[in-house]
Each structure stands twice: as C-alpha cells, then as structure tokens.
C-alpha positions in Angstrom: 13.7 -19.3 -68.1 13.1 -17.3 -65.0 9.6 -16.1 -64.3 9.3 -12.6 -63.0 6.9 -12.8 -59.9 7.1 -9.4 -58.9 3.6 -8.2 -57.7 4.0 -4.8 -59.6 4.0 -6.6 -63.0 0.9 -6.5 -65.1 -1.0 -9.8 -65.5 -2.5 -10.5 -68.7 -6.3 -10.3 -68.8 -7.9 -13.6 -68.1 -5.2 -15.2 -66.2 -6.1 -17.0 -62.9 -4.6 -14.6 -60.6 -6.6 -11.6 -62.0 -9.8 -13.6 -62.0 -9.2 -14.9 -58.3 -8.4 -11.1 -57.3 -11.7 -10.0 -59.0 -13.6 -12.7 -57.5 -12.4 -11.9 -54.0 -13.3 -8.2 -54.4 -16.7 -9.1 -55.7 -17.3 -11.3 -52.9 -16.5 -8.5 -50.5 -19.2 -6.2 -52.4 -21.8 -9.0 -51.9 -21.1 -9.4 -48.3 -21.3 -5.6 -47.7 -24.7 -5.6 -49.2 -25.9 -8.0 -46.6 -24.2 -5.9 -44.0 -25.8 -2.6 -45.0 -29.2 -4.4 -45.0 -28.5 -5.8 -41.4 -27.4 -2.2 -40.1 -30.5 -0.6 -41.7 -32.9 -3.2 -40.3 -31.1 -3.1 -36.9 -31.4 0.6 -36.9 -35.0 0.6 -37.8 -35.9 -2.2 -35.3 -34.0 -0.6 -32.5 -35.8 2.8 -33.1 -39.3 0.9 -32.8 -38.1 -1.4 -29.8 -36.3 1.1 -27.7 -37.7 4.5 -28.9 -35.7 7.6 -28.6 -33.1 6.2 -26.3 -31.2 4.8 -29.1 -29.7 6.9 -31.7 -31.4 4.9 -34.6 -30.9 7.8 -37.2 -27.3 7.5 -36.8 -27.7 3.6 -37.5 -29.7 4.3 -40.7 -27.3 6.8 -41.7 -24.3 4.4 -41.4 -26.3 1.8 -43.4 -27.2 4.4 -46.2 -23.4 5.3 -46.2 -22.5 1.7 -46.7 -24.8 1.3 -49.4 -23.4 4.5 -51.0 -19.8 3.6 -50.8 -20.5 0.0 -52.0 -22.1 1.4 -55.1 -18.9 3.2 -55.6 -16.8 0.0 -54.9 -19.0 -1.9 -57.5 -18.3 0.9 -60.3 -14.5 0.5 -59.5 -14.8 -3.2 -59.7 -16.4 -3.2 -63.1 -13.7 -0.7 -64.1 -10.9 -2.9 -62.9 -12.3 -5.8 -64.7 -12.6 -4.2 -67.7 -9.1 -2.8 -67.9 -6.8 -5.5 -69.5 -4.0 -6.7 -67.3 -4.7 -4.9 -64.2 -1.7 -5.1 -62.0 -2.1 -7.1 -58.7 -1.0 -4.2 -56.6 -4.1 -2.3 -57.8 -6.3 -5.2 -56.7 -4.5 -5.2 -53.3 -5.1 -1.4 -52.9 -8.7 -1.9 -53.9 -9.1 -4.6 -51.3 -7.4 -2.5 -48.4 -9.5 0.5 -49.2 -12.8 -1.6 -48.8 -11.5 -3.0 -45.5 -10.6 0.5 -44.4 -14.0 2.0 -45.1 -15.6 -0.9 -43.5 -13.5 -0.5 -40.2 -14.7 3.1 -40.2 -18.3 2.3 -40.6 -17.7 -0.5 -37.7 -15.9 1.8 -35.5 -19.1 4.4 -35.7 -21.4 1.5 -35.0 -19.4 0.4 -32.1 -19.3 3.9 -30.8 -23.1 4.2 -31.2 -23.8 0.9 -29.3 -21.9 1.5 -26.1 -17.9 1.9 -27.3 -15.8 -1.2 -25.8 -18.8 -2.8 -24.1 -20.7 -3.2 -27.5 -21.8 -6.5 -28.7 -20.6 -5.3 -32.0 -16.8 -5.5 -30.9 -16.8 -8.9 -32.1 -17.2 -7.9 -35.4 -13.7 -6.8 -35.7 -12.5 -10.3 -35.2 -14.7 -11.4 -38.0 -13.5 -8.8 -40.2 -9.9 -9.4 -39.4 -10.5 -13.2 -40.2 -12.0 -12.4 -43.5 -9.2 -9.8 -44.3 -6.4 -12.5 -43.6 -8.1 -15.0 -46.0 -8.4 -12.5 -48.8 -5.1 -10.5 -48.5 -1.6 -11.8 -48.7 0.0 -12.3 -45.3 2.3 -9.1 -45.5 -1.0 -7.1 -45.8 
C-alpha cells in the first residue's frame, strides 16, 4: 500500500505529526512571552538610565505590541489544537506568520537602537536558526 505523504492532506487528531507541530507552535509562543518581557524591561531600564536620549516609549510600545499579538497567537493555537485533523499546511502558515511578526518587531527594535550598528542585529541570526530548526527546509 502506498502512503500519501502530501503536506496538504489532513492528519487525524492525535497523530504524532500534529502533536509535534502544535508543540513547536506552543514553544514559539512561550519564547515570545520572554522576549516581550525583555523588551519591556529593556525599554523601561534604558529610559531610567539614559533619560530622554533613548526613545524608551517606543520600546515599551513594541513590547506591548508583542504581548498583544502573542495573545492572538495563543488563541489561534488553541483553535488549531481543537480542530480535529488540522492540515500540516495550516500549521506551517501559522509558524510563518509568527516568524514574520517577530521579524517586524525586531526590525523596529533594530531601527530604534541604531540601525545597522545596533547590538540587536545579532538576534536576526538567532531567529533564523530557530526558524530553520522548527520549519521544513523549503520554508
């Protein structure tokens, strides 16, 4: 018997692939909580240490935005987990959407901290490594 391995087919609920994709998505959400706290703490600390020379309200705004979209991602995760037999392609789109929003937030943070000379530029590398671990090679 030939097994259909198309990524577009639906996977029955409870299968290892669906569980693994859900676990990966949940892991990204947990990491984002930590990142949002770090951005908020960094913004508040930089405002206290450097005063008005640093755009700390923008940092706080990015941190709050990260919390906001992470709440939305958590809700989507719960809905995807509740839907029996969610297609792997839906999980892939969900992961790519998470990475896209994170990159937008990171671009704003790099811009706020000095552009190309920013010490936060290296987080793009970490983010790319995490994406390469969690997503298929083609993505």
